[in-house]
C-alpha positions as CSV (number, residue, x, y, z in Angstrom):
1,M,0.0,-0.4,0.0
2,K,1.2,3.5,-1.1
3,K,2.5,5.9,1.9
4,L,-0.7,7.7,3.2
5,K,0.3,11.6,3.5
6,L,-1.0,13.1,7.2
7,Q,-2.3,16.3,7.4
8,N,-2.2,16.6,11.3
9,T,0.7,18.2,12.9
10,I,0.5,16.2,16.2
11,F,-0.3,12.9,14.1
12,K,3.2,13.4,11.9
13,M,5.0,14.5,15.3
14,F,4.1,11.3,17.0
15,V,5.0,9.2,14.0
16,A,8.4,10.4,14.3
17,N,9.4,10.3,17.5
18,Y,7.8,6.7,17.8
19,K,9.9,6.0,15.3
20,D,13.4,7.3,17.1
21,W,12.0,6.0,20.4
22,L,11.9,2.5,18.7
23,D,15.5,3.0,17.4
24,I,16.5,4.3,20.6
25,L,15.4,1.2,22.5
26,G,17.7,-1.2,19.8
27,Y,14.8,-2.4,17.9
28,A,15.9,-4.3,14.2
29,E,15.8,-1.9,11.5
30,T,12.7,-3.3,9.8
31,T,10.5,-3.1,13.0
32,V,12.3,0.9,13.2
33,Y,10.6,1.0,9.8
34,N,7.4,-0.7,9.6
35,L,5.7,-0.1,13.1
36,P,5.7,3.7,12.8
37,N,4.1,3.5,8.8
38,H,1.7,1.4,10.5
39,L,1.1,3.8,13.5
40,Q,0.5,6.3,10.0
41,E,-2.1,4.0,8.3
42,F,-4.0,4.0,11.9
43,F,-3.8,7.7,12.0
44,Y,-5.1,8.3,8.1
45,Y,-7.8,6.4,9.3
46,L,-8.4,8.5,12.4
47,E,-8.0,11.6,10.0
48,N,-10.8,10.4,8.0
49,N,-13.3,9.7,10.2
50,G,-13.1,13.2,12.0
51,I,-10.5,12.2,14.9
52,K,-8.3,15.0,15.5
53,N,-6.8,14.1,19.1
54,I,-5.4,11.0,20.3
55,N,-8.2,11.4,23.7
56,Q,-10.8,11.0,21.1
57,I,-9.6,7.6,20.4
58,T,-11.1,4.6,22.2
59,T,-11.4,0.5,22.3
60,K,-14.4,0.8,19.7
61,I,-12.3,3.0,17.3
62,V,-9.7,0.7,17.3
63,K,-11.8,-2.9,17.2
64,D,-13.9,-1.0,14.1
65,Y,-10.0,-0.5,12.7
66,Y,-9.3,-3.7,12.6
67,R,-12.6,-4.5,11.4
68,K,-11.6,-2.5,8.3
69,L,-8.4,-3.9,7.8
70,Q,-9.9,-7.5,7.9
71,Q,-12.4,-6.9,5.2
72,R,-9.6,-4.8,3.5
73,A,-8.5,-6.1,-0.1
74,N,-4.8,-7.4,-0.4
75,E,-3.5,-5.2,-3.1
76,R,-0.5,-7.7,-3.9
77,Q,-2.5,-10.6,-4.1
78,S,-6.1,-12.2,-4.3
79,G,-8.6,-12.7,-0.9
80,S,-7.9,-10.5,2.0
81,L,-4.9,-9.3,4.0
82,S,-2.8,-11.7,5.4
83,K,-3.0,-12.8,9.0
84,S,0.6,-11.7,9.5
85,Y,-0.1,-7.7,8.5
86,L,-2.7,-7.5,10.8
87,N,-0.8,-8.7,13.8
88,K,1.9,-6.0,12.6
89,H,-0.6,-3.8,13.0
90,Q,-1.6,-4.8,16.5
91,Q,2.3,-5.0,17.3
92,A,2.5,-1.2,16.2
93,L,-0.4,0.2,18.5
94,K,0.5,-1.9,21.4
95,K,4.1,-0.6,21.6
96,F,2.6,2.8,20.5
97,S,0.2,2.3,23.9
98,D,3.9,1.3,25.7
99,Y,5.5,4.7,24.0
100,L,2.3,6.9,25.5
101,K,2.5,5.0,29.1
102,Q,6.3,6.0,29.5
103,H,5.9,9.3,28.2
104,N,3.4,10.0,30.5
105,A,1.1,11.1,27.9
106,K,-2.7,11.5,28.9
107,S,-4.3,9.2,26.4
108,R,-7.1,6.5,26.7
109,L,-5.4,4.4,24.3
110,S,-6.1,1.1,25.0
111,V,-5.2,-2.3,22.6
112,H,-7.6,-4.8,24.1
113,L,-7.2,-7.7,21.6
114,K,-5.3,-11.2,21.1
115,S,-1.7,-11.0,23.0
116,E,0.8,-11.2,19.7
117,K,4.2,-12.2,20.3
118,Q,6.3,-8.5,20.4
119,P,9.9,-7.5,18.5
120,T,12.8,-8.0,21.2
121,E,14.1,-5.4,22.3
122,E,18.0,-5.2,23.3
123,K,19.1,-4.6,26.5
124,L,20.7,-1.7,26.9
125,N,24.6,-2.8,28.0
126,I,25.9,0.4,27.7
127,L,30.1,0.2,27.8
128,T,32.0,2.4,30.0
129,Q,34.5,4.5,28.2
130,S,37.2,2.2,29.7
131,E,35.6,-0.5,27.4
132,I,35.7,1.6,24.4
133,K,39.4,2.2,25.0
134,E,39.8,-1.5,25.0
135,L,37.8,-1.9,22.1
136,F,39.9,0.1,20.2
137,E,43.2,-1.2,21.5
138,A,42.0,-4.7,20.3
139,T,42.0,-3.7,16.8
140,E,45.4,-3.8,16.8
141,F,45.0,-7.6,16.8
142,S,41.6,-7.9,15.7
143,H,42.8,-9.8,12.9
144,S,46.0,-11.3,11.1
145,E,46.1,-8.8,8.0
146,P,46.4,-5.0,8.7
147,R,44.0,-3.7,6.4
148,F,41.3,-5.3,8.4
149,R,42.9,-4.1,11.8
150,L,42.9,-0.3,9.8
151,R,39.2,-0.9,8.7
152,D,38.1,-2.7,12.6
153,K,39.3,0.9,14.2
154,A,37.9,2.9,11.5
155,I,34.5,0.8,11.7
156,L,34.2,2.1,15.6
157,T,35.4,5.2,15.0
158,I,32.1,6.0,12.6
159,L,30.1,3.8,14.9
160,Y,30.9,4.9,18.0
161,S,32.6,8.3,18.1
162,C,30.4,9.7,15.2
163,G,27.0,7.8,16.8
164,L,26.0,7.0,13.3
165,R,23.1,4.2,12.9
166,R,24.4,1.0,11.0
167,N,22.5,1.8,7.7
168,E,24.0,5.3,7.9
169,A,27.8,3.7,7.9
170,V,27.1,1.5,5.1
171,H,26.0,4.1,3.0
172,L,28.6,6.3,3.5
173,N,30.9,7.3,0.9
174,L,35.0,8.2,0.5
175,S,33.4,12.0,-0.2
176,D,31.1,12.5,2.9
177,I,34.7,12.3,4.6
178,Y,35.7,16.1,5.0
179,F,39.1,16.2,6.4
180,D,39.7,19.8,5.6
181,K,36.1,21.1,7.7
182,E,37.0,18.1,10.2
183,R,33.2,16.8,9.4
184,V,31.8,13.6,8.8
185,F,28.4,14.1,6.5
186,V,25.9,11.6,7.5
187,R,23.0,11.2,4.3
188,K,19.5,11.8,4.8
189,G,17.8,8.2,5.6
190,K,14.3,7.3,5.4
191,N,12.4,9.8,7.8
192,Y,16.4,10.6,9.2
193,K,17.9,14.3,8.6
194,E,21.1,15.1,6.8
195,R,23.5,16.0,9.4
196,F,27.7,16.9,9.4
197,I,29.1,15.3,12.5
198,P,32.2,16.8,14.0
199,I,35.4,14.7,14.2
200,N,38.7,15.2,16.5
201,R,42.0,15.1,14.9
202,K,42.8,11.7,16.3
203,N,39.2,10.3,15.0
204,A,40.6,11.6,11.5
205,E,43.9,10.7,11.4
206,I,42.2,7.0,12.2
207,L,40.1,7.8,9.1
208,E,42.8,8.9,7.1
209,D,44.6,5.4,8.0
210,Y,42.2,3.8,6.8
211,I,41.5,5.3,3.1
212,Y,45.1,6.1,2.4
213,E,46.7,2.8,3.9
214,G,44.5,-0.3,4.4
215,R,41.1,0.6,1.6
216,P,43.6,0.3,-1.5
217,E,44.8,-3.4,-0.3
218,F,41.3,-4.6,-1.1
219,Y,40.1,-5.9,-4.2
220,Q,39.8,-3.3,-6.6
221,S,38.6,-0.8,-3.9
222,N,39.3,2.1,-6.4
223,L,35.8,0.8,-8.6
224,S,34.1,1.5,-5.5
225,E,32.3,5.0,-4.0
226,A,31.6,3.4,-0.6
227,L,34.0,4.1,2.0
228,F,33.6,1.1,3.7
229,V,34.5,-1.9,0.8
230,N,34.7,-5.5,2.1
231,K,36.7,-8.6,0.4
232,N,35.2,-8.4,-3.0
233,G,35.6,-4.2,-2.7
234,T,32.2,-4.0,-2.5
235,R,30.0,-2.1,-0.5
236,M,30.1,-3.9,3.2
237,Q,26.8,-4.8,4.3
238,G,25.7,-4.7,8.2
239,M,26.2,-8.2,8.8
240,S,29.5,-7.6,8.0
241,F,29.7,-4.3,10.4
242,A,28.1,-7.0,13.1
243,N,30.7,-9.6,12.4
244,R,33.8,-7.3,12.4
245,L,32.3,-6.1,15.8
246,K,31.8,-9.3,17.2
247,A,35.7,-10.2,16.4
248,I,36.6,-6.8,18.0
249,V,35.0,-8.2,21.1
250,T,36.3,-11.4,21.4
251,S,39.8,-10.3,21.1
252,T,39.5,-7.9,23.6
253,N,39.7,-11.0,25.8
254,N,37.5,-9.5,28.5
255,K,34.9,-11.7,30.1
256,N,32.8,-8.4,31.0
257,I,32.8,-7.2,27.6
258,V,31.8,-10.5,25.9
259,E,29.6,-11.1,28.9
260,K,27.3,-7.7,27.8
261,H,26.4,-8.7,24.0
262,I,27.3,-5.9,22.1
263,T,25.7,-4.9,19.1
264,L,26.3,-1.9,16.7
265,H,23.2,-0.1,18.2
266,I,24.9,-0.3,22.0
267,L,28.4,1.7,20.7
268,R,25.4,4.8,19.5
269,H,24.0,4.3,22.9
270,S,27.1,4.4,24.3
271,I,28.2,7.5,22.9
272,A,24.9,9.0,24.1
273,T,25.4,8.8,27.5
274,H,28.8,9.1,27.5
275,L,28.3,12.3,26.2
276,L,25.4,13.3,28.6
277,Q,28.2,12.2,31.5
278,Q,30.2,14.8,30.1
279,E,27.3,17.7,30.4
280,V,27.0,18.0,26.7
281,P,23.9,19.5,26.7
282,L,20.6,17.5,25.4
283,E,20.0,20.1,21.9
284,S,23.5,19.6,21.0
285,I,23.4,15.1,21.5
286,K,20.0,15.3,19.7
287,T,21.5,17.3,16.6
288,F,24.9,14.9,17.0
289,L,22.1,11.5,17.0
290,G,20.1,13.0,14.1
291,H,16.9,13.1,16.1
292,T,13.7,14.1,15.0
293,S,12.7,15.8,18.4
294,L,14.1,16.6,22.1
295,E,11.9,14.2,23.0
296,S,13.6,11.0,21.8
297,T,16.9,11.9,23.3
298,Q,15.8,12.7,26.7
299,I,15.8,8.6,26.6
300,Y,19.2,8.9,27.5
301,T,19.0,11.2,30.8
302,H,16.9,8.0,32.2
303,L,18.7,5.8,30.8
304,L,21.9,7.5,32.6
305,K,20.0,7.6,36.1
306,S,19.6,4.0,35.8
307,I,23.2,3.7,35.5
308,E,24.4,5.8,38.0
309,N,21.9,3.8,40.7
310,E,23.2,0.2,40.1
């Protein structure tokens, strides 16, 4: 179904903030993309039925909406919508209900429908700054070949020091690194804003070492515009980034780090938390992370409090 455009500014804001919230909690990229789209479809239904505020939503309205979905024809194949598709709509509203509760929003939204399996949240095992240092040190022996070790260190720089999402790192090009301006350009992704990330001299040197010493050693790397290339000289994909992080973690030989089951997204959570610890203004962290609203960034203040109370 083609993406439906909303007119209601409040509904638009909720969709954007909900997406950021899912992203921060570490849900899979497909979940972060699909659930807000399903929520947007629900809001489109509300607009067409004269409902302009979430406080007007009742259980009857939600049930009527699902009834309408069940009766709707499947655009891709004959028959009605699949059970799987309907379940995803339930997941979207249930998680949105959780979002509203967590943000103390005044809403009567209640989804009293058959319980469905929810997406799995990652436990936010934030790395300490000393553990981050250990990861960088581990890139000195994370692979037998120097080109891979230089690439590993550059990957950590982009994902931790620059706080990029996995998909943003995947789509970085050589031309996105502005050494003269000490900036990394992050192009616009789906519902994300284009932004420039500052890099200090140390981070710039790590990227320079990879670009000018490590990257040329990869097969036909000169034929690709991608910043990160694989052994075949083509653009590295998300799973390859995850595998290299796993290799780096293993190379630390630190049981505490290994047991945290670190993911690419946790590197982003870690830099956000460390910036807060250094008393960087929340507005600056919001811009750094590419969040659409300050409300999304404020989740890290609650995370920091829970860490300090441990």
